ZATI-983370 format. One record per residue (C-alpha): x negated, y, z. Coordinates in steps of 0.001 Angstrom, whole numbers, padded with zeros to 6 digits, always signed. Layout:
N
XYZ/...
***
This chain:
555
+000000+000000+000000/-001511+003294-001027/-002109+005809+001712/-000022+008919+001420/-001956+012138+001094/-000828+015672+001707/-002205+018306-000628/-002330+021721+001008/-001928+024738-001228/-002742+028353-000438/+000281+030504+000384/+001709+032630-002396/+001656+036444-002136/+005407+036414-001485/+004963+033946+001377/+002172+036070+002851/+004333+039180+002604/+007297+037365+004172/+005126+036110+007037/+003852+039656+007557/+007416+040981+007618/+008364+038350+010206/+005406+039253+012417/+006130+043007+012363/+009267+044513+013932/+011808+045600+011357/+013383+048347+013426/+011216+050938+015059/+011851+051833+018694/+010658+054672+020871/+007721+052802+022350/+005948+051978+019052/+006525+055554+017878/+004675+056851+020922/+001866+054390+020316/+001594+055371+016649/+001450+059052+017605/-001290+058191+020083/-003402+056445+017467/-002901+059318+015001/-004190+061737+017628/-007117+059411+018341/-008149+059317+014682/-007903+063118+014518/-009744+063645+017798/-012908+061674+017081/-013370+063348+013677/-012691+066829+015071/-015150+066375+017942/-017968+065292+015647/-017322+068176+013258/-017171+070711+016109/-020483+069430+017451/-022154+069900+014053/-020812+073446+013789/-021795+074381+017337/-025406+073159+017404/-026695+076728+017140/-024727+077794+020225/-025923+074701+022099/-029504+075600+021210/-029032+079046+022690/-027248+077632+025731/-030078+075220+026562/-032968+077232+025121/-034204+074337+022990/-035876+074182+019593/-034345+073184+016275/-036009+069748+016423/-034629+069046+019896/-031135+070167+018867/-031181+067745+015925/-031067+064814+018381/-027808+066048+019919/-025784+065268+016820/-027579+061925+016437/-026807+060951+020033/-023065+061313+019469/-022875+059776+015989/-025224+056873+016757/-023007+056016+019715/-020019+055931+017357/-021938+053530+015156/-022984+051349+018117/-019504+050908+019539/-017831+050280+016146/-018780+046587+015762/-018734+046141+019547/-015093+047274+019593/-014220+043964+017938/-015547+042156+021001/-013920+044520+023503/-010553+044464+021713/-010579+040691+021498/-011450+040166+025165/-009586+043005+026910/-006921+044004+024383/-006628+047352+022557/-004496+049006+025257/-006951+048589+028121/-009919+049643+026022/-008200+052724+024595/-006868+053884+027974/-010257+053595+029630/-012025+055222+026667/-009568+058136+026418/-009871+058889+030151/-013681+058840+030188/-013878+060779+026914/-011608+063546+028212/-013568+063908+031456/-016893+063937+029627/-015754+066641+027205/-014514+068748+030118/-017984+068806+031699/-020132+068961+028548/-020236+072804+028261/-021277+073063+031923/-024434+070951+031498/-027721+072888+031435/-030118+069950+031255/-031166+068686+027824/-031591+065072+028977/-028254+065087+030790/-026524+066567+027729/-027938+063759+025554/-026602+061194+028028/-023164+062848+028146/-022929+062939+024338/-023793+059239+024243/-020944+058546+026678/-018580+060676+024569/-019595+058796+021433/-019271+055361+023027/-015761+056104+024278/-014384+057902+021212/-015959+055344+018883/-013344+052798+019952/-010523+054972+018606/-010980+054205+014904/-011080+050373+014810/-008568+049712+017584/-006033+052396+016680/-005868+051293+013040/-005432+047691+014219/-002452+048667+016371/-000852+050824+013659/-000939+047944+011175/+000606+045444+013596/+003563+047476+014885/+004605+049809+012065/+007661+048461+010146/+006898+047775+006507/+009284+050412+005206/+007520+053043+007343/+004000+051754+006708/+003187+054133+003785/+004290+057167+005792/+002313+056046+008848/-000746+055357+006762/-000463+058686+004914/-000351+060671+008143/-003202+058587+009566/-005349+059535+006575/-004214+063150+006799/-005245+063398+010462/-008768+062310+009530/-009018+064593+006490/-007399+067532+008241/-009832+067439+011158/-012767+067937+008785/-011257+070988+007103/-009618+072623+010132/-012734+072483+012311/-014641+075491+010821/-011719+077896+011240/-010865+076530+014676/-014440+076770+015884/-014826+080273+014474/-011632+081386+016236/-012740+079830+019528/-016119+081526+019394/-014669+084881+018394/-011732+085044+020825/-012490+082575+023639/-015875+080888+023986/-018050+078306+022284/-017264+076048+025276/-013949+075246+023596/-015748+073131+021000/-015640+070483+023760/-012736+071690+025875/-010488+071372+022826/-011008+067591+022954/-010660+067578+026741/-007172+069091+026403/-006015+066696+023669/-007383+063495+025247/-004794+063382+028100/-001987+063623+025522/-003463+060656+023702/-003817+058789+027011/-000148+059309+027879/+001066+058230+024444/-001059+055078+024525/+000032+054282+028085/+003726+054403+027205/+003453+053287+023564/+001047+050328+023428/+002089+047174+025300/-000340+045154+027368/-002116+042246+025711/-000650+038803+026537/-002676+036702+028998/-005233+034373+027480/-004052+030784+027094/-005865+028197+029164/-006332+025854+026221/-007428+028612+023848/-010925+029259+022513/-013705+030201+024870/-014423+033881+025424/-016663+035183+022641/-020317+035918+023317/-021301+039560+023348/-024981+038972+022482/-024465+038896+018716/-022334+042039+018886/-025038+043723+020972/-027752+042881+018432/-025686+044076+015485/-024502+047277+017180/-028023+048169+018331/-029472+047474+014892/-026909+049568+013050/-027208+052431+015554/-031019+052566+015297/-030964+052517+011492/-028234+055163+011586/-030448+057480+013664/-033372+056821+011318/-031226+057720+008326/-029889+060885+009951/-033336+062094+011066/-035229+060948+007960/-035200+064268+006092/-036432+066191+009125/-039086+063597+010049/-040340+063283+006433/-039161+059698+006029/-041862+056996+005894/-044648+059404+006792/-043265+059624+010339/-044023+057057+013021/-040742+057839+014773/-038774+057124+011607/-040604+053847+011004/-040087+052788+014605/-036354+053501+014484/-035788+051875+011109/-037783+048681+011630/-036504+048122+015158/-032971+048485+013808/-033757+046049+010999/-035163+043586+013562/-032007+043693+015709/-029826+043289+012621/-031883+040258+011580/-031483+038811+015098/-027702+039246+014790/-027743+037437+011431/-029803+034527+012796/-027529+034177+015807/-024511+034242+013513/-025943+031386+011444/-026891+029300+014478/-023789+029806+016640/-020885+031504+014801/-018578+033658+016913/-014910+032849+016415/-013967+036521+016885/-015948+037605+013804/-014697+036430+010414/-017498+037432+008038/-016356+035102+005207/-012983+036848+005310/-014675+040016+003975/-016070+038340+000843/-013234+039360-001421/-013577+041291-004695/-011278+044143-003711/-012633+044318-000150/-016196+044852-001388/-015092+047392-004003/-012971+049281-001476/-015941+049436+000875/-018042+050980-001899/-015214+053388-002751/-015010+054506+000869/-018753+055173+000689/-018324+057244-002493/-015324+059087-001102/-017266+060123+001985/-019869+061621-000342/-017241+063737-002122/-016392+065330+001233/-019733+067145+001076/-017909+069581-001211/-016133+071114+001790/-018526+070041+004552/-021835+071213+003033/-021658+072896-000363/-018990+075588+000061/-020125+076576+003590/-023731+076788+002336/-022783+079095-000544/-021467+081568+002008/-024023+080911+004761/-026980+081875+002522/-025492+085379+002437/-025317+085553+006231/-021632+084721+006727/-020636+083448+010188/-018333+080535+011004/-015254+082750+011392/-015946+084210+007909/-016573+080810+006293/-013517+079224+007911/-010888+081013+005755/-012406+079444+002641/-012241+075905+004070/-008847+076194+005763/-007122+076375+002394/-008057+072741+001786/-006101+071833+004934/-003043+073966+004113/-001206+071438+001877/-002062+068324+003902/+001316+067706+005566/+003226+068175+002314/+000728+066009+000448/+000912+063295+003127/+004693+063136+002967/+004654+063213-000838/+002023+060508-001097/+003808+058280+001406/+007150+058622-000389/+005571+057965-003784/+004049+054715-002563/+007271+053780-000810/+009008+054142-004183/+006591+051757-005875/+003663+053896-007019/+000418+051934-007166/-002000+053453-004591/-004793+053043-007133/-003094+055677-009307/-002755+057998-006323/-006431+057502-005528/-007437+058155-009150/-005310+061320-009328/-006945+062624-006158/-010435+061948-007472/-009576+063737-010722/-008364+066814-008796/-011529+066824-006675/-013747+066529-009758/-011917+069392-011502/-012249+071538-008376/-015991+070799-008198/-016376+071826-011849/-014555+075093-011140/-016810+075717-008140/-019834+075194-010399/-019077+078665-011824/-020299+080024-008481/-022485+083108-008313/-024283+084681-005365/-021679+087465-005237/-018790+085156-004272/-016942+085586-000980/-014422+083385+000815/-011558+084750-001293/-013093+083303-004456/-012620+079785-003091/-008911+079972-002249/-007608+078425-005523/-010326+075776-005767/-010043+074832-002093/-006291+074398-002441/-006923+072017-005326/-009672+070312-003309/-007312+069800-000374/-004722+068168-002617/-007352+065997-004287/-009040+064838-001094/-005722+064115+000603/-004366+062070-002314/-007709+060273-002601/-007811+059283+001063/-004131+058299+001168/-004547+056177-001954/-007747+054616-000614/-006219+053737+002756/-003126+052456+000934/-005302+050089-001116/-007180+048973+002001/-003977+048131+003874/-002518+046179+000954/-005788+044298+000680/-005629+043476+004389/-002038+042252+004109/-002439+040031+001057/-005698+038469+002207/-004010+037302+005406/-005504+040009+007600/-002535+040071+009960/-002461+036295+010329/-005244+036172+012929/-006473+038880+015332/-010127+038282+014384/-009312+038984+010737/-007855+042430+011301/-010490+043340+013919/-013322+042356+011562/-011589+044171+008709/-011239+047402+010724/-014802+047257+012082/-016190+046735+008565/-014532+049854+007164/-015371+051842+010305/-019062+051017+009791/-018895+051926+006102/-017166+055201+006984/-019929+056263+009364/-022810+055154+007162/-021185+056668+004077/-020636+060035+005707/-024173+060275+007056/-025822+058916+003919/-023840+061379+001815/-024806+064358+003967/-028472+063311+004110/-028700+062721+000382/-026968+066010-000431/-029356+067888+001861/-032341+066185+000219/-030915+066834-003248/-030425+070552-002529/-033947+070884-001120/-035518+069246-004170/-033420+071243-006651/-034160+074487-004803/-037909+073881-005182/-037427+073125-008867/-035415+076288-009529/-037837+078396-007478/-040693+077209-009636/-038772+077722-012854/-037625+081201-011857/-041089+082058-010608/-042513+081480-014067/-040629+084581-015215/-041500+086721-012172/-045195+087519-012252/-047409+090527-011911/-048314+092477-015021/-044862+091668-016384/-043253+094974-017287/-039798+093973-016011/-041199+092797-012659/-043419+095847-012304/-040554+098197-013158/-038341+096625-010481/-041062+096752-007846/-041894+100398-008651/-038219+101392-008504/-037654+099629-005175/-040906+101032-003780/-039709+104531-004579/-036359+103856-002973/-037918+102418+000192/-040678+105010+000518/-038563+107372+002604/-037855+104654+005218/-041367+103182+005321/-044580+104202+007008/-046301+104755+003683/-046582+103646+000089/-048352+100337+000858/-045647+099375+003376/-042913+100316+000889/-044607+098175-001760/-044760+095185+000578/-041079+095561+001424/-040234+095782-002280/-042111+092539-002978/-040291+090871-000067/-036957+091962-001531/-037866+090490-004925/-038860+087211-003230/-035581+087185-001287/-033610+087693-004508/-035571+084855-006066/-034807+082534-003140/-031121+083483-003243/-030840+082673-006931/-032762+079408-006487/-030411+078369-003679/-027424+079363-005804/-028587+077247-008736/-029249+074261-006463/-025723+074552-005037/-024287+074624-008557/-026177+071382-009200/-024582+070018-006032/-021095+070846-007299/-021805+069050-010554/-023185+066061-008627/-019906+065769-006724/-017994+065869-010016/-020125+063032-011404/-019623+061110-008157/-015865+061328-008652/-016299+060044-012200/-018250+057015-010937/-015600+056402-008287/-012898+056483-010980/-014774+053764-012843/-014840+051616-009670/-011109+052233-009117/-010473+050852-012595/-012240+047641-011521/-009855+047052-008587/-007431+044179-009003/-003764+045060-008744/-002057+044071-005511/+000534+041281-005908/+003242+043488-004376/+003484+047211-003791/+004885+049063-000807/+008367+049215-002332/+008391+045416-002605/+007168+045051+000982/+009856+047402+002270/+012565+045154+000789/+011415+042093+002734/+013627+041472+005743/+012528+039073+008457/+013798+035547+008024/+015646+035663+011342/+017726+038609+010255/+018605+036963+006952/+019894+033828+008679/+022029+035695+011173/
***
């Protein structure tokens, strides 16, 4: 008698979607709404705090009386802590549950931010920023995990759109907010702003996120934290090396080599431990999907396009001596349409629009805005950026909403919600890419501008030389104009030469920034090519919204 065999087949996309619909509540109640609001605030808060810290480094330098090199480590202390806790959040969330971790982190983060402006010791400030980074770094992976597991499918596009908007809005609102704080209140509010918001997040999480169920006695053993520790330490050390590389002159610096190779060693230790004793809480093979890898690369490219509003436009105004409160009005226009764009993008996806098209449309708007900004001249003020920044805000918002929409669909149809370790690994992976992409983009753009500025200075200098009648005529005219306010003709001549050199530097910086705008446009073009390589999701958000749980259909 032949033995009967059972052939298992992989579930169909419809079965995966139906299982997802059964696992997620169909009707939304007050408690999940509070929890979703809490996670939206958490995503906004961690981005806003990091951006405020970058903008306020000059005030911190004056507050502590430290040098530029010492101040550079302040930003690294906070961001490296974000990188360290990102993978480690998978372990903490799996062992303690998202609610306990987020409540503890929000409380410690709020208290730390309240005392940060009062610290006068450089070493103590570094330690406090590390604590702030370690606590706020849990917000991204764990909040996104909760939002995906409790938001009803028909509200998922709207939730996701506002989640993306909170992240994007924090980047563009920060310059105006910081400038207003410094002008009307005090620079201390760069930290106190987070200290005020953190208790609101704490209350929403406390009432909105339920406690994790107790661990079953017959379940798997608690995961080991050693592998997470190796990986987190390795990524954090390489992150610091990458962020400080331009200032330390890369491989010529012993500090850079020490940071990079020690980080590589810890990462290698994590890989070896993974191969020898796999951790059930980490599902690395789950990430080896075509769309998952492409979406990770697209997140990296998207973070680079943000340098348009984070670096390029502020630099075009800063080289003319503009302060933060004068630069802010140019950037705030990119945040003006965010709420309308978020609602529009969410409704479009809810009505069946492919998020890839939304992502592509956003990239096209950003590229067109960058091309318009490439017409920049050194006479521009904040008002010249209002139309282009409005277009940039629309483009970046649509891009991020479309990207997050693709990521969520990828997580759903690869079975991400089937097991907790899948969604935790998925969230930690994109959190790591987000941090590395943002820092790598900023570092590369800074290096690119420095190299292009040297090139343009040399090229312009070829046409500004002594014994050239145009140069001599300008110097003689400026010497005559400055003679009355100088101690003599030689002093007036020196001041005239300094003015010519300053004009030369200004034009070289301007040309390098124009090259930066064009680089962003080409980056968007490359990202559009990668978007075209994405595979279409089996179902869209409109199809998911029509799936009722099986229990409701039988009743």
